[in-house]
C-alpha positions as CSV (number, residue, x, y, z in Angstrom):
1,C,1.0,5.0,-6.4
2,F,-3.0,5.3,-6.8
3,P,-3.8,8.6,-5.9
4,S,-6.3,9.0,-2.9
5,P,-10.0,11.0,-4.3
6,S,-9.5,13.1,-1.4
7,Q,-6.6,14.6,0.0
8,W,-7.8,16.4,2.7
9,G,-11.2,15.4,4.9
10,Y,-10.9,12.3,4.3
11,R,-10.5,10.3,7.5
12,N,-13.3,8.8,9.2
13,K,-11.3,7.8,13.0
14,A,-9.8,9.7,14.9
15,S,-8.0,8.0,18.4
16,L,-7.0,11.0,21.4
17,P,-5.0,10.1,24.1
18,V,-5.7,11.9,27.3
19,Q,-3.7,12.7,30.5
20,N,-4.0,14.7,33.1
21,D,-0.9,17.2,35.2
22,R,-0.2,19.3,37.4
23,S,-1.7,22.1,35.1
24,Q,-4.7,20.7,33.4
25,R,-6.8,18.3,34.7
26,F,-8.2,16.7,31.2
27,I,-5.7,17.2,27.9
28,A,-6.9,15.3,24.8
29,G,-5.3,15.2,21.4
30,F,-2.4,13.6,19.8
31,Y,1.2,12.4,21.0
32,K,4.3,14.4,19.7
33,N,6.3,12.5,17.4
34,R,8.2,9.9,19.5
35,S,7.3,11.0,23.0
36,H,4.0,10.7,25.2
37,H,3.5,14.8,25.4
38,I,0.2,15.4,24.2
39,V,-0.3,18.2,21.7
40,P,-3.6,19.3,22.6
41,F,-6.4,19.3,19.8
42,T,-7.9,22.4,17.9
43,G,-8.4,20.7,14.7
44,C,-7.6,18.6,11.9
45,P,-7.9,18.8,8.1
46,V,-7.8,15.2,7.4
47,L,-10.5,14.7,9.1
48,L,-13.9,14.3,8.1
49,P,-15.5,17.4,8.9
50,K,-18.1,16.1,10.7
51,L,-15.6,13.9,12.7
52,E,-13.7,17.3,13.2
53,S,-16.6,19.1,14.7
54,N,-17.8,16.3,16.7
55,V,-14.0,15.8,18.6
56,T,-13.9,19.7,19.4
57,S,-17.3,19.7,20.9
58,L,-17.4,16.7,22.6
59,L,-13.8,17.6,24.2
60,N,-14.7,20.9,25.1
61,D,-17.8,19.4,27.2
62,L,-15.7,16.5,28.5
63,K,-13.6,18.8,30.2
64,D,-16.4,21.3,31.5
65,A,-18.0,18.6,33.1
66,G,-14.8,17.9,35.3
67,L,-13.4,14.2,34.1
68,Q,-10.4,13.9,34.2
69,G,-7.6,12.6,31.9
70,W,-5.4,9.7,33.2
71,N,-2.0,9.6,34.6
72,E,0.2,7.0,33.4
73,N,3.5,8.1,35.7
74,N,1.0,7.3,38.5
75,N,-1.3,4.0,39.9
76,H,-5.2,4.0,38.6
77,L,-6.8,5.9,41.1
78,I,-5.3,9.0,40.1
79,G,-6.7,9.5,36.7
80,F,-9.5,8.3,34.9
81,I,-10.1,8.4,31.0
82,R,-7.2,6.8,28.7
83,H,-8.3,7.3,25.4
84,L,-11.2,8.9,23.2
85,V,-12.0,7.3,19.7
86,F,-14.7,9.2,17.4
87,R,-15.6,7.3,14.3
88,T,-18.2,9.2,11.8
89,A,-19.2,6.8,8.3
90,K,-18.7,8.9,5.9
91,L,-21.7,8.1,2.7
92,T,-24.4,7.1,6.0
93,D,-23.5,10.3,8.2
94,Q,-23.9,7.9,11.3
95,S,-21.0,8.6,14.5
96,L,-20.0,6.8,17.7
97,C,-17.6,7.5,20.6
98,A,-16.0,5.4,22.9
99,V,-14.6,6.4,26.4
100,V,-11.3,4.2,27.0
101,A,-10.8,4.6,31.0
102,G,-8.2,2.8,33.2
103,R,-10.7,1.9,35.8
104,S,-14.3,1.8,36.2
105,A,-16.7,4.5,36.0
106,N,-18.1,5.4,39.6
107,R,-21.6,6.6,40.0
108,D,-20.6,10.2,39.2
109,E,-18.0,9.9,36.3
110,M,-20.7,7.2,34.6
111,R,-23.7,9.9,35.3
112,K,-21.6,12.8,33.7
113,L,-21.2,10.7,30.5
114,K,-24.8,9.5,30.4
115,N,-25.9,13.1,30.0
116,L,-22.9,14.5,28.0
117,A,-23.8,11.5,25.0
118,A,-27.7,12.3,25.5
119,A,-26.6,16.0,25.3
120,H,-24.5,15.2,22.2
121,S,-27.3,12.9,20.6
122,D,-27.9,14.8,17.3
123,D,-24.2,14.4,16.7
124,F,-23.4,10.7,18.2
125,K,-25.4,7.5,17.2
126,G,-23.9,6.2,20.8
127,M,-21.3,6.3,23.3
128,V,-19.3,2.9,24.6
129,F,-17.2,2.8,27.4
130,N,-15.1,0.4,27.9
131,K,-12.0,-0.7,31.0
132,N,-8.6,-1.0,29.6
133,I,-6.4,-1.5,32.9
134,S,-3.4,-3.1,30.8
135,K,-0.2,-1.1,30.5
136,G,-0.1,-1.6,27.0
137,N,-0.3,0.7,23.8
138,F,-2.8,-1.2,22.8
139,I,-6.2,1.1,23.1
140,W,-9.0,-1.0,24.3
141,G,-9.6,-3.3,27.1
142,D,-12.1,-6.4,26.7
143,E,-14.9,-4.6,28.8
144,F,-17.5,-2.7,26.6
145,T,-20.6,-1.2,27.8
146,S,-22.9,1.0,26.1
147,V,-23.2,4.4,27.7
148,Y,-26.1,5.3,25.9
149,G,-27.7,5.0,22.4
150,E,-26.3,2.1,19.5
151,T,-23.2,0.5,19.7
152,V,-23.2,-0.8,15.6
153,M,-22.8,1.8,12.9
154,Q,-23.0,1.3,9.4
155,E,-20.6,2.3,6.1
156,I,-21.7,1.7,2.5
157,L,-18.8,0.8,0.2
158,G,-19.7,0.3,-3.4
159,K,-23.0,-1.2,-3.8
160,Y,-22.3,-2.8,-0.3
161,R,-23.3,-2.2,3.2
162,F,-21.3,-3.3,6.8
163,D,-21.7,-3.3,10.0
164,F,-19.6,-2.6,12.7
165,E,-18.2,-1.2,15.9
166,I,-16.0,1.6,17.6
167,S,-13.2,-1.0,18.4
168,S,-13.9,-2.6,14.9
169,F,-11.2,-2.7,12.1
170,F,-12.4,-0.5,9.2
171,Q,-10.2,1.4,6.9
172,I,-9.9,4.9,8.0
173,N,-10.3,6.5,4.0
174,P,-13.8,4.8,2.5
175,E,-13.0,6.1,-0.3
176,Q,-9.8,4.9,-1.2
177,A,-10.7,1.7,0.1
178,L,-13.0,0.8,-2.1
179,N,-10.5,1.5,-4.8
180,L,-8.5,-0.9,-3.3
181,Y,-11.4,-3.7,-2.3
182,K,-11.8,-3.6,-6.3
183,Y,-8.0,-3.7,-7.5
184,A,-7.4,-6.8,-4.7
185,S,-10.2,-8.9,-5.5
186,M,-9.7,-8.6,-9.3
187,M,-6.6,-9.7,-8.9
188,A,-7.6,-11.9,-6.4
189,A,-10.1,-13.6,-9.5
190,G,-9.1,-16.5,-11.3
191,E,-10.4,-18.1,-15.1
192,T,-13.4,-19.8,-13.5
193,P,-14.6,-19.4,-9.6
194,E,-12.2,-20.8,-6.8
195,N,-11.6,-20.9,-3.0
196,I,-10.0,-18.5,-1.5
197,L,-8.7,-18.2,1.9
198,E,-8.5,-15.0,3.4
199,L,-6.6,-14.0,6.6
200,Y,-7.3,-10.4,8.7
201,S,-10.4,-10.3,7.2
202,G,-12.0,-7.7,10.1
203,V,-15.6,-7.4,9.4
204,G,-16.3,-8.6,6.3
205,T,-15.3,-5.8,3.9
206,L,-12.5,-7.3,1.3
207,T,-14.7,-10.3,1.6
208,A,-17.7,-9.4,0.3
209,F,-15.6,-7.8,-3.0
210,L,-13.9,-11.2,-3.0
211,S,-17.3,-13.1,-2.9
212,E,-18.2,-11.6,-6.1
213,G,-15.2,-13.6,-8.3
214,A,-15.2,-16.8,-5.9
215,K,-16.9,-20.8,-5.4
216,H,-16.2,-19.6,-1.7
217,V,-14.4,-17.6,0.3
218,T,-13.3,-18.5,4.4
219,A,-12.4,-15.8,5.9
220,V,-10.6,-15.5,9.4
221,E,-10.6,-12.4,12.1
222,E,-9.9,-12.9,15.9
223,W,-10.4,-10.1,17.4
224,P,-14.2,-10.4,18.7
225,Q,-15.7,-7.5,18.0
226,A,-14.8,-8.0,14.5
227,S,-15.6,-11.7,14.3
228,K,-19.4,-11.6,14.6
229,Y,-19.6,-9.3,11.8
230,L,-18.6,-11.4,9.1
231,K,-22.0,-13.5,8.9
232,I,-24.0,-10.1,9.6
233,N,-22.7,-8.6,6.7
234,A,-22.3,-11.5,4.4
235,E,-26.1,-12.0,5.8
236,L,-26.7,-7.9,4.7
237,N,-25.8,-7.7,1.7
238,G,-27.2,-11.0,0.8
239,L,-24.0,-13.5,0.2
240,D,-24.2,-16.5,1.2
241,N,-20.5,-18.0,-0.6
242,I,-19.1,-16.9,2.7
243,T,-17.9,-18.6,6.1
244,G,-16.4,-16.7,8.8
245,H,-14.3,-18.3,11.2
246,S,-13.5,-16.8,14.9
247,G,-9.4,-17.2,15.6
248,S,-6.1,-16.3,14.9
249,A,-4.5,-16.4,11.5
250,E,-2.2,-18.3,13.3
251,D,-4.4,-21.5,14.6
252,I,-7.4,-21.4,12.1
253,S,-4.1,-21.3,9.1
254,E,-2.6,-23.6,10.5
255,A,-6.2,-25.6,11.4
256,L,-6.9,-25.1,7.2
257,S,-3.8,-25.8,6.1
258,G,-4.8,-29.6,4.6
259,E,-7.8,-28.0,2.8
260,K,-6.9,-26.5,-0.8
261,F,-7.4,-23.1,-1.9
262,D,-7.0,-21.5,-5.0
263,T,-5.9,-18.4,-3.6
264,V,-4.6,-17.2,0.0
265,V,-5.3,-13.0,0.3
266,L,-4.1,-11.9,3.4
267,D,-4.1,-7.6,4.8
268,P,-2.2,-8.0,8.0
269,P,-1.3,-5.4,10.5
270,R,2.1,-3.0,11.0
271,T,4.1,-5.9,12.2
272,G,2.7,-8.3,9.4
273,C,2.4,-12.1,9.4
274,D,3.6,-14.7,12.1
275,P,6.3,-17.2,10.9
276,R,3.5,-19.4,11.5
277,V,0.8,-18.3,8.9
278,I,3.6,-17.9,6.5
279,A,4.1,-21.6,7.0
280,S,0.6,-22.5,7.2
281,I,0.7,-21.1,3.7
282,V,3.6,-22.5,2.2
283,K,1.9,-25.6,3.1
284,I,-1.6,-24.8,1.5
285,A,0.6,-23.8,-1.5
286,P,-2.0,-21.5,-3.2
287,Q,-1.6,-21.1,-7.0
288,K,-2.2,-17.1,-6.1
289,I,-1.0,-15.0,-2.8
290,V,-2.7,-11.4,-2.8
291,Y,-0.8,-9.4,0.1
292,V,-2.3,-6.2,0.9
293,S,0.1,-4.7,3.4
294,C,0.2,-0.6,5.3
295,A,3.9,-1.2,6.4
296,P,6.2,-1.8,3.5
297,A,9.1,-3.1,6.4
298,T,7.3,-6.2,7.1
299,L,6.0,-6.5,4.1
300,A,9.1,-7.0,2.1
301,R,10.3,-9.3,4.8
302,D,6.9,-11.7,4.3
303,I,7.4,-11.8,0.9
304,K,11.1,-12.7,0.6
305,I,10.3,-15.9,2.8
306,L,7.3,-16.6,0.4
307,I,10.1,-16.4,-2.7
308,S,12.6,-18.9,-1.2
309,H,9.4,-21.1,-1.4
310,G,8.8,-21.1,-4.8
311,Y,7.0,-17.6,-5.6
312,T,7.4,-14.9,-8.4
313,I,6.0,-11.2,-7.7
314,K,3.6,-10.1,-10.6
315,T,2.3,-6.9,-9.4
316,I,3.3,-4.5,-7.2
317,Q,0.4,-1.4,-6.6
318,P,0.8,1.1,-4.2
319,F,-2.4,2.8,-2.8
320,D,-2.1,6.6,-1.2
321,M,-4.7,5.4,1.2
322,F,-3.4,8.0,3.8
323,P,-2.6,11.7,2.3
324,Q,-0.5,14.3,3.8
325,T,1.3,11.2,5.7
326,G,4.2,9.4,4.7
327,H,2.0,5.9,5.2
328,V,1.5,3.8,2.0
329,E,-1.1,1.3,1.4
330,T,0.2,-1.2,-0.7
331,V,-1.3,-4.3,-2.7
332,V,1.3,-7.3,-4.2
333,L,-0.2,-10.2,-6.4
334,M,2.9,-13.3,-6.3
335,L,2.2,-16.4,-8.4
336,K,3.6,-20.4,-7.6
337,E,6.1,-20.9,-10.4
């Protein structure tokens, strides 16, 4: 396993559920294992030090301001804040905060949020308000509103700079992400520049590294708050051999299945690839597949299908992306027989 450069103080993101109950109106922290019982935040040694400090400071002030957490056992009128999301860029030192609520903010609540954001302007580049009225576990709703300051932050990976929003996917361990991207792009590179299809591309981080050895990279991302940065980040870094597509991996891979790609690179969420995506890859029949995964079980499931369609495993390289946890990131290179 490729070791992480940092074992502690590496994580650039903290997502904290917030609740209220009969004893406390505002409880923020992490879920106890296999439950929705919140263990109050008192610090977390895997967070970047500045991020940990930001979380502690703002939580205390939100509580003192009298803002309520969310009560998932009652209707939407009972609570307010469902989640707090914090991000800090390691190399640029920029930070953002998002308040995710189960309903719209009233005038007094928004005033309090604006005042708190202004008071913490030295800590945060900006604060965003997001309304999520769904009952699922997905943190984000569709409505994003700026409370104060900026909505975009920037991080540096190697020689590249990347703009992104707080809800965009961005690897939580930037030092190790750089190692993974260099390795994955090396696996994807051919003896001569090739056409690469990249699925689940996020804001275009791995895309930039892939472009170095590619004739052209076609990148696909569904989440709107990430896909719009494919073009922005390509232009920011002077990369003119990247085309971004906003849409699901299922739909876009099917639409592109008649085109010629030498290599397919994919980095799906924990649930792995939809069967439609696997079917499209099989139809494209690339000579090479580079599969980046954060979930060994779904990785094994998808690889098994690809093997049945004539692919063989060339290399498997795990990366310790999440030190002090049981999770691992894996890069698998597969070749067409």
